[in-house]
C-alpha positions as CSV (number, residue, x, y, z in Angstrom):
1,M,-68.7,-82.5,-3.9
2,S,-71.0,-80.9,-1.4
3,D,-70.3,-83.7,1.1
4,A,-66.9,-82.2,1.9
5,P,-66.1,-81.9,5.6
6,A,-65.9,-78.3,6.9
7,G,-63.0,-76.4,5.5
8,V,-61.9,-79.1,3.0
9,S,-61.6,-77.6,-0.5
10,S,-63.4,-79.0,-3.5
11,S,-60.1,-79.6,-5.2
12,F,-58.8,-81.7,-2.3
13,M,-62.1,-83.6,-2.2
14,A,-61.8,-84.4,-5.9
15,F,-58.3,-85.7,-5.2
16,L,-59.6,-87.9,-2.4
17,Q,-62.5,-89.2,-4.4
18,Q,-61.0,-89.5,-7.9
19,A,-57.6,-90.8,-7.0
20,P,-58.1,-92.9,-3.9
21,G,-54.8,-94.8,-4.2
22,H,-52.7,-91.7,-4.5
23,A,-54.7,-90.0,-1.8
24,S,-54.2,-93.0,0.5
25,A,-50.4,-92.9,-0.1
26,W,-50.4,-89.1,0.4
27,M,-52.4,-89.3,3.7
28,G,-50.0,-92.0,4.9
29,A,-47.1,-89.8,4.4
30,V,-48.9,-86.9,6.1
31,K,-49.7,-89.1,9.1
32,G,-46.1,-90.2,9.3
33,L,-44.7,-86.7,9.2
34,D,-47.3,-85.6,11.8
35,E,-46.2,-88.4,14.1
36,A,-42.5,-87.5,13.6
37,S,-43.0,-83.8,14.4
38,A,-41.6,-82.5,17.7
39,L,-44.1,-79.6,17.5
40,D,-47.3,-79.6,19.5
41,K,-50.5,-79.6,17.4
42,K,-51.3,-75.9,17.8
43,T,-47.7,-74.8,16.8
44,E,-47.7,-77.3,13.9
45,E,-51.0,-76.0,12.5
46,L,-49.9,-72.3,12.9
47,A,-46.6,-73.1,11.1
48,Y,-48.5,-74.9,8.3
49,I,-50.9,-71.9,7.9
50,A,-47.8,-69.7,7.5
51,V,-46.5,-72.1,4.8
52,L,-49.9,-72.1,3.0
53,A,-50.0,-68.3,3.0
54,A,-46.4,-68.0,1.7
55,M,-47.1,-70.6,-1.0
56,R,-50.4,-68.8,-1.8
57,M,-52.4,-72.0,-1.3
58,E,-55.5,-70.3,0.1
59,S,-57.7,-73.3,-0.5
60,G,-56.1,-75.2,2.4
61,V,-56.3,-72.3,4.8
62,P,-59.9,-72.9,6.2
63,F,-59.3,-76.5,7.1
64,H,-56.0,-75.7,8.9
65,V,-57.4,-72.6,10.6
66,A,-60.2,-74.8,12.1
67,S,-57.6,-77.3,13.2
68,A,-55.5,-74.6,14.8
69,K,-58.5,-73.1,16.6
70,A,-59.5,-76.6,17.9
71,A,-55.9,-76.9,19.2
72,G,-56.3,-73.6,21.1
73,A,-55.0,-71.0,18.6
74,T,-56.4,-67.5,19.0
75,R,-57.6,-65.3,16.2
76,E,-54.5,-63.1,16.7
77,E,-52.2,-66.1,16.5
78,V,-53.7,-67.1,13.2
79,I,-53.3,-63.6,11.8
80,S,-49.7,-63.6,13.0
81,A,-49.0,-67.0,11.5
82,I,-50.2,-65.7,8.1
83,L,-48.2,-62.4,8.3
84,V,-45.0,-64.0,9.7
85,G,-44.0,-64.7,6.1
86,L,-44.5,-61.1,4.9
87,P,-40.8,-60.1,4.9
88,A,-39.6,-63.2,3.0
89,A,-42.6,-64.1,0.9
90,G,-44.0,-60.6,0.3
91,Q,-47.4,-59.0,0.3
92,G,-49.0,-62.1,-1.3
93,V,-49.5,-63.7,2.1
94,V,-52.3,-61.2,2.9
95,A,-54.4,-63.0,0.3
96,S,-55.0,-65.7,2.9
97,L,-56.4,-63.4,5.5
98,P,-60.0,-63.3,4.3
99,A,-60.3,-67.1,4.1
100,A,-58.5,-67.5,7.5
101,L,-60.7,-65.0,9.3
102,S,-63.9,-66.3,7.8
103,A,-62.9,-69.9,8.9
104,Y,-61.9,-68.8,12.4
105,D,-65.1,-66.7,12.9
106,S,-67.4,-69.3,11.6
107,E,-66.4,-72.0,14.1
């Protein structure tokens, strides 16, 4: 699955390629939720990064960091988005920092 777009995890690529019907339904829901959001793109991506970190879903971090950066997020904002969940979610959020910083710095 080396044809994955930058930042897209191999597990998500497997989902897209091996379950196209489910993936299409999922992406339709994602698009609808994105269109319904009152948040600007940068804020939405930073919030999503915070959720990924809190849920310990590091595989999604690189893609969303790249999207946040493209929307104007600074490196410090990405770090803050990851660490905002520290009081509620605990120290586990720091596991997302290496992937986030690598993705940010590689763009």
